[in-house]
N, C-alpha and C positions, 0 to 999 in steps of 0.2 A: 491400494493402486500403484500398480509395478510403474518404476520410473526409467525403466529401458525401452519403453515405447512411448512416444508422443500420446499425450492424454489429456483429456479434461477433468483434472482430478478435484477443483475446488468449485462448489457453487455457493451463492447466497441463499441460505435455506433457515427454514424456523419451524420449531417444534415439531409436530407428527409428521411433517414432510422428510424430518432428517432421514430417517430409513428408507424410504421410497427412492431419496435422490441417491443414495449410496449404493442401492440396488441398482439403479438406473446408468450409474457411472461406470462407464468402461475405456480400457485403451485403445488408442487409434492407431494402428498400424498403416493406414491407405485412407487416400481422400473418401473410397467408396464407403468407410464406417463410419464417415462423418454424418449421412441421413439418419440412419438408426439409432446413432448415440444421440443424437440432438431431440430425435423424435422423443425416446426415452426420457430425457430430461425434461422435455416439455411436458409430457405426461406426468410427471413426477411433480410439477410445479414452480420450477425453478425459475426465479427471478432475473436471474445473470448468470452466463457463463464465464468461468475464468480458465483462459489458457496458462499452460505452464511452459517451463524453460525448454524442453525438448522438442517444442511445437515447430515445425518447419513452415515454409511459405505456403507450400502446396496444401499440406493438412490445416493450416489456417484460413486459407480462402476458400476450402469446402465448409469447416466449420462456420465461418462467417456467412456465407451463402445460405446453408441451412437454418442458422439461427435467425436470419433476416425472415425467412419463409416464416419463422413462428413468432416471431417479432420479440425475440428474447435479445437483449442488447449483451455484448461481449467485452470483457476488460481480460489482461494479460500481464503476467510476470513473464517477460520475453528473455530469450538465450540465444537463441540461432535465429532470430529475425530482427532487424534493427526497426526503432520507433516509427520513423518516417515511412518504413514500408509496411508496418503493422496499420498504420494510419491509414494509408493509402488502401489498403486491401477491405477496411472496413471495422477495425477494432476502435470501439469508443473510447476505452481508458486504459492507461498504462500504470500499472503498480510499479512502487520502488524506484523508479525514475528508469526503470530497466530500458534496455535499447536505446538511451540517449547517448550513451560513449560509443555504440557501434554507429550511430547516425552522424556523430561528429569526425569519426577519426577518419584517414584516408583509407585504411584496410583494415576494416574490421573482421577479416578472418581469423587472426588469433583469438578474439574473444568467440567468436561462435565456435571453434574448436574447444578452447577450454570448458564452455557450458554442458560439452560431454559428459564431464564429472560434476558432480555437486557433492559438496559444498565449494570446493577449489575455484570453480570456474565463476563462483558468485565473488569471491575473495578476488579473482583479476579484474572483474568488473569494478569492484568497489576501487582498486588501486588505480585504474586505467583513468580516473576522473582527475587525478593530479596532472596528470600531461596533457589535459586539454586547453588547447589556446583559446581565449576568453572570446575573441573575435568569432573565430568558428563556433563556439559556443552558443552564440547570441545568434548566428544565422541557423543553427538548429533549433533554438527556441521560436522564432519566427516561421519556421516552415511549419513546425508540429502546432504552433495556433493556427495556421492558416487551415490546417487540418482538421480542426475543432475537437481535437484531443483534450480529454480530460485527464489529468495528473494526478496522482495520489502518491506523494513523494515520500511518505514514511520516515523523514530524517531522522527520525529517534533510533530506528533500525540502524542505518548507516551508522549514527552517534555510539550505539553501543558497541559496534564492533571497533570503531577507530578509538574507543576508550575502556575496552574490557580487560586491558592490561594493568590499567590504573586501579590499584587496589581500593582504593577511597572512592571510586565511582559509585560502584554498587551503593556503599554504605550512604551516599546521598541521595538514593531513590526511594521513593515512598512504595515498599513492597508489603505494608500492613496488611494489604486483601490476600497476599500469597501464602498458604501454608508453610511451616519449616519444611514439611516434607515433600512438598513442590519445590520448593526452593534447591533442597540436596539434591532433587531428582535430576536438576539443571545441570549439575557436573560441569561447572565454569572451565576447569581444567582439560576435560575431555573435547568440551567445544573449541577450546582454542587452538588444540592440537588438530580436531578435523578440520578445521577453517584453514590451519596455517598460519595462524596470527602469529607472527614473532617482533620482538622489541623495534627490528627495523622499520615495521609497519606502522609505528606510531607517528612518525613524522609524516610520512609519506599519506595516510589517512587521514592528518590533518588536513593537508591540503587537500584532498578528494572532497572532504566535506565543506569546504570554504568554494569550491568549485560548484558543488551540489546547491549552494546557499546562492550562489551568482546565477545558476541556471533559473531556479524557482524566482528570484527577484527578477529577473529578465523575461521570465515566461509570463509573470503576472502583469507585469509594465506594459506587455504586448496586448493586455486583453484575454491570456490564458486562463482557463480555469483550474483551478487546484481543488481537491478534497482531502479533508484529514483523515489519516490512519494511522495506525500505530504497528500493525503487524502482530499484536497480541494475541494470544499468550505464550508468545517464544520466550527463550530464555531474558531475563531482566525487565521483559515488557508486560509490567503489570496492568491486567485489564482494567481501565477506568484513568487510573493514574499516569498510564502511557501517554494517553492521549492529551491531558493537561501538559505533559512534557513535550509533544508534538507542536501543541498550539505555542509554547515559548520558543521552539525550534523556527517555527513557521515565521514569527514576529524576528526574531534575533537575523534571520536571513533576510529582512526586508519587506515583509506583506505585512500590512496595517493591522492592529487588533480586530478592526471589523472585518477585513477580507480573513481572518483566520477563524474568527468566530462563524462566519457564512460557510467557510469551507469545511468546518464540523458540523453543521446544522443544514441549513436551506441547501446547500450543493450537494451534500452526502445525500440526502434524502431523493433529491433531484435526479441525482446517477443512478439510484436504485428504482428510479419511478414510483416514488411514495411522496407524492405530493401531499398526503395527510398529516406529514410529520415534519420537522425540521421548521416549523413556521409558526407564528401566533397570529391565527386568524379565527373568526368565526367558522364553525364546522371543521375544523382540523383538531387531530388527538391532542388532548390538553396533557402533554408531556414537557415539561421545563422545571428549570430550576430557579430559586430566587437566591442574590448572593448579596452580601454585606456592602461590598464595594464594586466601582464598574470597572469591568474588565478593559474598557476602552483607554481607561486611565494607565493601567497595567493588566496585561494578560494574565498574570500570576492570579490576580484576583478571581479567576473561573475557578478558584480552590475554595473559596470564602461562601460556601453553602449554608443558607439559614433555613431553606425549606425545599423539599423535593415534590414536585407532582408529576405522578406518573398516572398516564389515564385516567387522570380527573382527580385521583386520589393523594390526599397529601399524607406526605411523612417528613419525620426527622431524620436529619442525616444519623445521629447517633442509633435509630433506629434500623436504619439499611445495613449500617455496619454490622450491627451485632448479628 
């Protein structure tokens, strides 16, 4: 998918649908392109459409209107539209807390302009959190809760950029499920160069992380819904392990262990309109883990897996790791 045109480049897809979805996905250059594009995605069986950073308000309105006609929910990684505007347009969920900074500052134009280039524009956004006033951030949280938006914070992603220059950080992560070849392909020095991360960013991004935590805490306190995500399998975001890290970061931000667990299970399933997973009840898919210690006492206990039940079949953790 070309990134020089606004597009619908990501969809939630499963199994044999992947090829059909890939063939149905196309760049959007004008609002008139939205109808055919969404129709192709609907025919391919997508369950959710994700809008990306180059999406303008005009294109977003067109896509949301078409998606509504097909009863397909829309989520967004924002760049050229702020979160409040996206919510008013009809986007149902926001990825990576994108658009929150733009909704909070007096003049979002510099941030919109920065997103013309990726990934440098994303770093401009992350740095922008550091300068946000807590009262203004609280007002933004309230406005977004009123709109009923679901937030997928992916704090682990921001944490990675904030600490990527710390040579000890990666060593403390569980990367056991990532092959040596894949870790080599990450090419972290090149990542740092492309994103323009410098030693001067370390204290700034640390402040940004605290402001993100403040927003999440205020958002949940006001009754806002969050969903746990990790942006895996990007660099240092190992599948599975990074979600455990995300749960710990949510609790550190001020979310209760129970709220964090719901964000990763029931709320996540609800966002995808999958009411048969993420819950324990008769008639639901038998997917769950048995833990040796309660995560309500310490969220890190989600790692203490004794047994995995997937689609009704029992597995030992070591068996799955092999």
